[in-house]
MILUM-667769 format. One record per residue (C-alpha): residue number from 1; residue in one letter; x, y, z. Coordinates in Angstrom, 3 decimals. Example, Ala and Ser with C-alpha at 12.3 -4.5 7.8 and 13.67 -1.06 7.14 Angstrom:
REM MILUM-667769
@nr->1 rest->A u->12.300 v->-4.500 w->7.800
@nr->2 rest->S u->13.670 v->-1.060 w->7.140
***
This chain:
REM MILUM-667769
@nr->1 rest->M u->-9.140 v->14.041 w->-7.296
@nr->2 rest->Q u->-12.311 v->11.983 w->-7.500
@nr->3 rest->K u->-14.359 v->11.374 w->-4.365
@nr->4 rest->D u->-12.946 v->7.984 w->-3.332
@nr->5 rest->F u->-9.594 v->6.203 w->-3.158
@nr->6 rest->V u->-10.479 v->2.546 w->-3.685
@nr->7 rest->S u->-7.633 v->1.631 w->-6.035
@nr->8 rest->I u->-4.258 v->3.124 w->-6.879
@nr->9 rest->A u->-5.628 v->3.124 w->-10.429
@nr->10 rest->D u->-8.035 v->5.864 w->-9.323
@nr->11 rest->L u->-5.154 v->8.352 w->-9.538
@nr->12 rest->T u->-3.359 v->9.852 w->-12.517
@nr->13 rest->T u->0.374 v->10.589 w->-12.577
@nr->14 rest->D u->-0.434 v->14.277 w->-12.065
@nr->15 rest->E u->-2.572 v->13.504 w->-9.002
@nr->16 rest->I u->0.103 v->11.214 w->-7.575
@nr->17 rest->D u->2.711 v->13.955 w->-8.058
@nr->18 rest->K u->0.475 v->16.421 w->-6.193
@nr->19 rest->V u->-0.015 v->13.962 w->-3.327
@nr->20 rest->F u->3.755 v->13.424 w->-3.145
@nr->21 rest->N u->4.482 v->17.180 w->-3.214
@nr->22 rest->L u->2.008 v->17.763 w->-0.390
@nr->23 rest->T u->3.445 v->14.777 w->1.490
@nr->24 rest->A u->6.936 v->16.285 w->1.365
@nr->25 rest->H u->5.575 v->19.642 w->2.572
@nr->26 rest->L u->3.582 v->18.178 w->5.461
@nr->27 rest->K u->6.454 v->15.897 w->6.495
@nr->28 rest->K u->8.894 v->18.818 w->6.545
@nr->29 rest->E u->6.530 v->20.936 w->8.620
@nr->30 rest->V u->5.797 v->18.263 w->11.220
@nr->31 rest->K u->9.546 v->17.624 w->11.573
@nr->32 rest->E u->9.972 v->21.356 w->12.232
@nr->33 rest->G u->7.266 v->21.265 w->14.873
@nr->34 rest->K u->4.807 v->23.336 w->12.859
@nr->35 rest->E u->1.107 v->22.734 w->13.281
@nr->36 rest->H u->-1.148 v->22.567 w->10.256
@nr->37 rest->H u->-4.778 v->22.041 w->11.250
@nr->38 rest->L u->-5.992 v->21.672 w->7.687
@nr->39 rest->L u->-8.756 v->19.264 w->8.724
@nr->40 rest->K u->-9.978 v->21.071 w->11.827
@nr->41 rest->N u->-13.316 v->19.635 w->13.036
@nr->42 rest->K u->-13.204 v->16.842 w->10.412
@nr->43 rest->T u->-13.909 v->13.273 w->11.522
@nr->44 rest->L u->-12.659 v->10.011 w->10.009
@nr->45 rest->A u->-14.475 v->6.713 w->10.663
@nr->46 rest->M u->-12.019 v->3.792 w->10.587
@nr->47 rest->I u->-13.604 v->0.406 w->9.845
@nr->48 rest->F u->-11.430 v->-2.630 w->10.635
@nr->49 rest->E u->-12.167 v->-6.252 w->9.759
@nr->50 rest->K u->-8.475 v->-7.153 w->10.225
@nr->51 rest->P u->-5.963 v->-6.394 w->12.993
@nr->52 rest->S u->-3.625 v->-3.488 w->12.387
@nr->53 rest->L u->-0.604 v->-1.627 w->13.737
@nr->54 rest->R u->0.526 v->0.781 w->11.006
@nr->55 rest->T u->-2.874 v->1.504 w->9.448
@nr->56 rest->R u->-4.661 v->2.371 w->12.676
@nr->57 rest->V u->-1.841 v->4.363 w->14.252
@nr->58 rest->T u->-0.921 v->6.340 w->11.132
@nr->59 rest->F u->-4.470 v->7.291 w->10.153
@nr->60 rest->E u->-5.455 v->8.184 w->13.716
@nr->61 rest->T u->-2.241 v->10.126 w->14.356
@nr->62 rest->G u->-2.557 v->11.806 w->10.978
@nr->63 rest->M u->-6.060 v->13.072 w->11.719
@nr->64 rest->V u->-4.916 v->14.410 w->15.107
@nr->65 rest->Q u->-1.946 v->16.211 w->13.532
@nr->66 rest->L u->-4.287 v->17.726 w->10.929
@nr->67 rest->G u->-6.601 v->19.018 w->13.652
@nr->68 rest->G u->-9.294 v->16.403 w->13.147
@nr->69 rest->H u->-10.535 v->13.303 w->14.914
@nr->70 rest->A u->-10.639 v->9.573 w->14.126
@nr->71 rest->I u->-13.059 v->6.921 w->15.411
@nr->72 rest->Y u->-11.913 v->3.290 w->15.546
@nr->73 rest->L u->-14.616 v->0.748 w->14.666
@nr->74 rest->S u->-13.588 v->-2.831 w->15.423
@nr->75 rest->P u->-14.978 v->-5.965 w->13.725
@nr->76 rest->T u->-17.369 v->-6.477 w->16.652
@nr->77 rest->D u->-18.620 v->-2.877 w->16.536
@nr->78 rest->I u->-20.196 v->-3.144 w->13.090
@nr->79 rest->Q u->-20.062 v->-6.740 w->11.760
@nr->80 rest->L u->-20.351 v->-5.510 w->8.180
@nr->81 rest->G u->-22.956 v->-7.420 w->6.201
@nr->82 rest->K u->-24.069 v->-9.410 w->9.253
@nr->83 rest->R u->-25.444 v->-7.138 w->11.946
@nr->84 rest->E u->-26.106 v->-4.436 w->9.377
@nr->85 rest->S u->-25.858 v->-4.239 w->5.598
@nr->86 rest->I u->-22.898 v->-2.502 w->3.981
@nr->87 rest->P u->-25.127 v->0.103 w->2.236
@nr->88 rest->D u->-26.836 v->0.959 w->5.526
@nr->89 rest->V u->-23.493 v->1.367 w->7.296
@nr->90 rest->A u->-22.219 v->3.625 w->4.503
@nr->91 rest->K u->-25.357 v->5.779 w->4.489
@nr->92 rest->N u->-25.432 v->6.147 w->8.263
@nr->93 rest->L u->-21.763 v->7.028 w->8.580
@nr->94 rest->S u->-22.152 v->9.581 w->5.783
@nr->95 rest->R u->-24.565 v->11.529 w->8.007
@nr->96 rest->W u->-22.023 v->11.767 w->10.861
@nr->97 rest->V u->-18.463 v->11.784 w->9.553
@nr->98 rest->D u->-16.470 v->13.443 w->6.784
@nr->99 rest->C u->-14.575 v->10.381 w->5.527
@nr->100 rest->I u->-14.650 v->6.589 w->5.834
@nr->101 rest->M u->-11.529 v->4.408 w->5.866
@nr->102 rest->A u->-11.957 v->0.629 w->5.601
@nr->103 rest->R u->-9.508 v->-2.260 w->6.110
@nr->104 rest->T u->-11.399 v->-5.318 w->4.894
@nr->105 rest->F u->-11.095 v->-8.850 w->3.599
@nr->106 rest->A u->-13.221 v->-8.643 w->0.425
@nr->107 rest->H u->-12.395 v->-5.846 w->-1.997
@nr->108 rest->N u->-16.068 v->-5.623 w->-2.918
@nr->109 rest->T u->-16.804 v->-4.450 w->0.641
@nr->110 rest->V u->-14.815 v->-1.265 w->-0.012
@nr->111 rest->V u->-16.443 v->-0.892 w->-3.431
@nr->112 rest->E u->-19.921 v->-1.242 w->-1.911
@nr->113 rest->L u->-19.094 v->1.281 w->0.806
@nr->114 rest->S u->-17.928 v->3.780 w->-1.837
@nr->115 rest->E u->-21.019 v->3.230 w->-3.961
@nr->116 rest->N u->-23.345 v->3.986 w->-1.048
@nr->117 rest->A u->-21.454 v->6.640 w->0.917
@nr->118 rest->T u->-21.788 v->10.330 w->0.127
@nr->119 rest->V u->-18.430 v->11.073 w->1.778
@nr->120 rest->P u->-14.980 v->9.917 w->0.560
@nr->121 rest->V u->-14.090 v->6.263 w->1.122
@nr->122 rest->I u->-10.459 v->5.124 w->1.422
@nr->123 rest->N u->-9.287 v->1.555 w->0.841
@nr->124 rest->A u->-6.844 v->0.940 w->3.686
@nr->125 rest->L u->-6.389 v->-2.687 w->2.543
@nr->126 rest->S u->-8.487 v->-5.318 w->0.802
@nr->127 rest->D u->-7.743 v->-8.736 w->-0.635
@nr->128 rest->R u->-7.262 v->-7.111 w->-4.050
@nr->129 rest->E u->-5.206 v->-4.007 w->-3.261
@nr->130 rest->H u->-3.248 v->-2.025 w->-0.675
@nr->131 rest->P u->-3.157 v->1.417 w->-2.317
@nr->132 rest->C u->-2.268 v->3.483 w->0.780
@nr->133 rest->Q u->0.795 v->1.308 w->1.337
@nr->134 rest->I u->1.916 v->1.776 w->-2.238
@nr->135 rest->L u->1.711 v->5.577 w->-1.992
@nr->136 rest->A u->4.041 v->5.389 w->1.008
@nr->137 rest->D u->6.338 v->2.932 w->-0.776
@nr->138 rest->F u->6.861 v->4.976 w->-3.897
@nr->139 rest->F u->7.206 v->8.221 w->-1.951
@nr->140 rest->T u->9.971 v->6.443 w->-0.012
@nr->141 rest->I u->11.632 v->5.367 w->-3.265
@nr->142 rest->L u->11.420 v->8.967 w->-4.495
@nr->143 rest->E u->13.073 v->10.210 w->-1.290
@nr->144 rest->H u->15.957 v->7.749 w->-1.559
@nr->145 rest->K u->16.473 v->7.740 w->-5.322
@nr->146 rest->G u->15.426 v->11.284 w->-6.223
@nr->147 rest->K u->13.259 v->10.005 w->-9.076
@nr->148 rest->L u->10.914 v->7.243 w->-10.168
@nr->149 rest->N u->11.306 v->7.265 w->-13.927
@nr->150 rest->G u->13.981 v->4.904 w->-15.211
@nr->151 rest->L u->14.212 v->2.824 w->-12.051
@nr->152 rest->K u->14.088 v->-0.963 w->-12.084
@nr->153 rest->I u->11.785 v->-2.459 w->-9.460
@nr->154 rest->A u->11.887 v->-6.143 w->-8.438
@nr->155 rest->Y u->9.053 v->-7.695 w->-6.452
@nr->156 rest->I u->9.868 v->-11.096 w->-4.931
@nr->157 rest->G u->7.246 v->-13.469 w->-3.502
@nr->158 rest->D u->3.501 v->-13.920 w->-3.498
@nr->159 rest->S u->1.551 v->-11.907 w->-6.079
@nr->160 rest->N u->-0.795 v->-10.604 w->-3.411
@nr->161 rest->N u->-2.692 v->-7.344 w->-2.861
@nr->162 rest->V u->0.540 v->-5.379 w->-2.379
@nr->163 rest->C u->1.978 v->-6.773 w->-5.599
@nr->164 rest->N u->-1.282 v->-5.916 w->-7.399
@nr->165 rest->S u->-1.045 v->-2.278 w->-6.352
@nr->166 rest->I u->2.649 v->-2.130 w->-7.289
@nr->167 rest->I u->1.758 v->-3.416 w->-10.759
@nr->168 rest->L u->-0.978 v->-0.811 w->-11.174
@nr->169 rest->F u->1.207 v->2.033 w->-9.886
@nr->170 rest->S u->4.029 v->0.970 w->-12.215
@nr->171 rest->S u->1.650 v->0.868 w->-15.174
@nr->172 rest->I u->0.390 v->4.398 w->-14.426
@nr->173 rest->Y u->3.899 v->5.756 w->-14.008
@nr->174 rest->G u->5.525 v->3.770 w->-16.816
@nr->175 rest->L u->8.069 v->1.929 w->-14.670
@nr->176 rest->N u->10.158 v->-1.192 w->-15.288
@nr->177 rest->L u->8.826 v->-3.919 w->-12.990
@nr->178 rest->K u->9.932 v->-7.525 w->-12.582
@nr->179 rest->V u->7.842 v->-9.921 w->-10.507
@nr->180 rest->A u->9.252 v->-13.239 w->-9.268
@nr->181 rest->S u->6.727 v->-15.768 w->-7.939
@nr->182 rest->P u->6.498 v->-19.580 w->-7.877
@nr->183 rest->K u->4.381 v->-21.253 w->-10.529
@nr->184 rest->G u->0.742 v->-20.906 w->-9.654
@nr->185 rest->Y u->1.322 v->-17.729 w->-7.635
@nr->186 rest->E u->1.877 v->-15.272 w->-10.499
@nr->187 rest->P u->-0.074 v->-11.991 w->-10.851
@nr->188 rest->D u->-3.831 v->-12.353 w->-11.429
@nr->189 rest->P u->-4.966 v->-11.902 w->-15.061
@nr->190 rest->P u->-7.630 v->-9.274 w->-14.090
@nr->191 rest->I u->-4.905 v->-7.081 w->-12.548
@nr->192 rest->L u->-2.761 v->-7.464 w->-15.656
@nr->193 rest->E u->-5.753 v->-6.544 w->-17.827
@nr->194 rest->T u->-6.387 v->-3.407 w->-15.764
@nr->195 rest->A u->-2.702 v->-2.483 w->-15.941
@nr->196 rest->D u->-2.741 v->-2.941 w->-19.708
@nr->197 rest->K u->-5.723 v->-0.596 w->-20.078
@nr->198 rest->I u->-4.180 v->2.239 w->-18.073
@nr->199 rest->K u->-0.504 v->1.705 w->-18.844
@nr->200 rest->N u->1.941 v->4.432 w->-19.682
@nr->201 rest->R u->3.772 v->3.634 w->-22.920
@nr->202 rest->T u->7.060 v->3.069 w->-21.046
@nr->203 rest->F u->5.582 v->0.466 w->-18.652
@nr->204 rest->E u->7.403 v->-2.879 w->-18.719
@nr->205 rest->L u->6.372 v->-5.939 w->-16.726
@nr->206 rest->T u->8.247 v->-9.248 w->-16.744
@nr->207 rest->V u->7.200 v->-12.245 w->-14.654
@nr->208 rest->F u->9.718 v->-14.886 w->-13.535
@nr->209 rest->N u->9.387 v->-18.170 w->-11.661
@nr->210 rest->E u->12.785 v->-17.677 w->-10.023
@nr->211 rest->S u->14.197 v->-14.690 w->-8.174
@nr->212 rest->V u->17.765 v->-14.148 w->-9.400
@nr->213 rest->S u->16.767 v->-12.913 w->-12.860
@nr->214 rest->A u->14.268 v->-10.491 w->-11.355
@nr->215 rest->V u->16.814 v->-8.691 w->-9.161
@nr->216 rest->D u->19.485 v->-8.365 w->-11.859
@nr->217 rest->D u->20.436 v->-4.659 w->-11.986
@nr->218 rest->A u->17.497 v->-3.755 w->-9.716
@nr->219 rest->D u->17.304 v->-0.361 w->-7.977
@nr->220 rest->V u->14.607 v->-1.597 w->-5.597
@nr->221 rest->I u->13.844 v->-5.038 w->-4.153
@nr->222 rest->Y u->10.438 v->-5.451 w->-2.535
@nr->223 rest->T u->9.051 v->-8.437 w->-0.673
@nr->224 rest->D u->6.070 v->-9.317 w->1.523
@nr->225 rest->I u->4.872 v->-12.204 w->3.688
@nr->226 rest->W u->4.091 v->-15.451 w->1.873
@nr->227 rest->A u->0.752 v->-16.121 w->3.601
@nr->228 rest->S u->-1.463 v->-13.072 w->4.074
@nr->229 rest->M u->-4.255 v->-12.702 w->6.623
@nr->230 rest->G u->-6.976 v->-15.168 w->5.716
@nr->231 rest->Q u->-4.449 v->-17.645 w->4.256
@nr->232 rest->E u->-3.173 v->-19.041 w->7.553
@nr->233 rest->D u->-4.275 v->-22.568 w->6.654
@nr->234 rest->E u->-1.920 v->-22.430 w->3.623
@nr->235 rest->R u->1.081 v->-21.251 w->5.631
@nr->236 rest->E u->2.940 v->-24.566 w->5.914
@nr->237 rest->K u->2.512 v->-25.304 w->2.217
@nr->238 rest->R u->3.535 v->-21.786 w->1.197
@nr->239 rest->V u->6.699 v->-21.825 w->3.327
@nr->240 rest->K u->7.877 v->-24.864 w->1.359
@nr->241 rest->T u->6.755 v->-23.483 w->-2.023
@nr->242 rest->F u->8.398 v->-20.071 w->-1.533
@nr->243 rest->K u->11.642 v->-21.190 w->0.157
@nr->244 rest->D u->13.746 v->-20.225 w->-2.878
@nr->245 rest->F u->12.214 v->-16.720 w->-2.941
@nr->246 rest->Q u->13.762 v->-15.460 w->0.284
@nr->247 rest->V u->15.354 v->-11.996 w->0.165
@nr->248 rest->N u->18.757 v->-12.627 w->1.727
@nr->249 rest->D u->22.286 v->-11.243 w->1.375
@nr->250 rest->R u->23.018 v->-13.563 w->-1.544
@nr->251 rest->L u->20.028 v->-12.302 w->-3.520
@nr->252 rest->V u->20.631 v->-8.642 w->-2.641
@nr->253 rest->S u->24.221 v->-8.953 w->-3.914
@nr->254 rest->K u->22.832 v->-9.660 w->-7.418
@nr->255 rest->A u->21.209 v->-6.217 w->-7.605
@nr->256 rest->K u->22.814 v->-2.768 w->-7.905
@nr->257 rest->K u->25.234 v->-1.794 w->-5.153
@nr->258 rest->D u->22.943 v->0.996 w->-3.983
@nr->259 rest->V u->19.762 v->-1.096 w->-4.123
@nr->260 rest->I u->17.143 v->-0.379 w->-1.472
@nr->261 rest->V u->15.134 v->-3.190 w->0.110
@nr->262 rest->M u->11.484 v->-2.739 w->1.045
@nr->263 rest->H u->8.855 v->-4.647 w->3.019
@nr->264 rest->C u->5.411 v->-3.332 w->3.970
@nr->265 rest->L u->5.453 v->-5.196 w->7.318
@nr->266 rest->P u->4.699 v->-7.166 w->9.391
@nr->267 rest->A u->7.620 v->-9.391 w->8.419
@nr->268 rest->H u->8.144 v->-13.072 w->9.105
@nr->269 rest->R u->11.867 v->-12.856 w->9.696
@nr->270 rest->G u->13.756 v->-15.886 w->8.473
@nr->271 rest->E u->11.087 v->-16.662 w->5.881
@nr->272 rest->E u->10.585 v->-14.071 w->3.123
@nr->273 rest->I u->13.433 v->-11.899 w->4.425
@nr->274 rest->T u->16.429 v->-12.427 w->6.708
@nr->275 rest->D u->17.410 v->-10.377 w->9.755
@nr->276 rest->E u->20.651 v->-9.388 w->8.014
@nr->277 rest->V u->18.735 v->-7.748 w->5.170
@nr->278 rest->I u->15.784 v->-6.170 w->6.989
@nr->279 rest->D u->18.148 v->-4.689 w->9.602
@nr->280 rest->G u->20.971 v->-4.051 w->7.129
@nr->281 rest->P u->22.275 v->-1.004 w->5.234
@nr->282 rest->H u->20.036 v->-1.511 w->2.187
@nr->283 rest->S u->16.797 v->-1.622 w->4.184
@nr->284 rest->V u->14.399 v->1.356 w->4.113
@nr->285 rest->V u->11.622 v->-0.563 w->5.846
@nr->286 rest->L u->11.203 v->1.864 w->8.743
@nr->287 rest->D u->11.196 v->4.819 w->6.339
@nr->288 rest->E u->8.282 v->3.158 w->4.532
@nr->289 rest->A u->6.452 v->2.645 w->7.795
@nr->290 rest->E u->6.931 v->6.284 w->8.807
@nr->291 rest->N u->5.846 v->7.527 w->5.405
@nr->292 rest->R u->2.489 v->5.800 w->5.802
@nr->293 rest->L u->1.702 v->8.676 w->8.188
@nr->294 rest->H u->2.791 v->11.439 w->5.838
@nr->295 rest->T u->1.268 v->10.121 w->2.599
@nr->296 rest->E u->-2.033 v->9.339 w->4.313
@nr->297 rest->K u->-2.190 v->12.867 w->5.692
@nr->298 rest->A u->-1.673 v->14.252 w->2.199
@nr->299 rest->L u->-4.322 v->11.913 w->0.801
@nr->300 rest->L u->-6.838 v->12.964 w->3.476
@nr->301 rest->V u->-6.224 v->16.639 w->2.747
@nr->302 rest->K u->-6.618 v->16.114 w->-1.000
@nr->303 rest->L u->-9.915 v->14.238 w->-0.511
@nr->304 rest->L u->-11.418 v->16.530 w->2.126
@nr->305 rest->K u->-10.166 v->20.022 w->1.221
@nr->306 rest->K u->-12.118 v->20.788 w->-1.924
***
């Protein structure tokens, strides 16, 4: 693997397969109570500009389970680009730690960190992508479906950073993806251009402005909140615009009988997804959340064990 993990597009299918194989191994061992201190004496710096539950807990727990250590750096600790420039932060941290993880607003912040750090930099979320989440998502799909090739994936809702990473992953792997978003909220052209450049020949992407067609014969239905962090002032407008894009029992019934339903969390229950679905038999939401831990551990090992 290359030094950094800024975008899911940084990985090839072969590299993704190796991450998934290691994920399965590490998950099995931790379930059996086996210790694997593969990153003994390694330190991860965790930069946060946004609040977090899953990202902080899974990365910090993962480093502990691997025998290493993680340092949480809150927005007030660093004030990236204000108290200190991004290049200076990257260069300083590179002298002390073995890896930098950043959860930021602007994607360029992660890019600038990676360009100036001499240690690996991981994008734990930016306004453009959420690549760590997508590794966990597709590992979860693999666990439940036994394969990725040939599956039909439906993404319902805002074409946000999660959707962007799903598009890029699907293009790398050659999957059949349908995206349903209201007019004006479709996938960004730059993401589609990137997907087109790296696409596997079997990649298919169809965009709809209604949800029923997207879930027809779907193996997987994925949704996310309608107003992401930083878009709170648009929330009221978005709730009205997206009201017909709710993942509910009626919509799920249009997909395959064994469809799985996914959400990266946190969820706004009663908006993009109903209680009946997120807590129902098709939901694998908690499996996704757990697999953040296991896929991130595998990613850390791949980046740090050269």
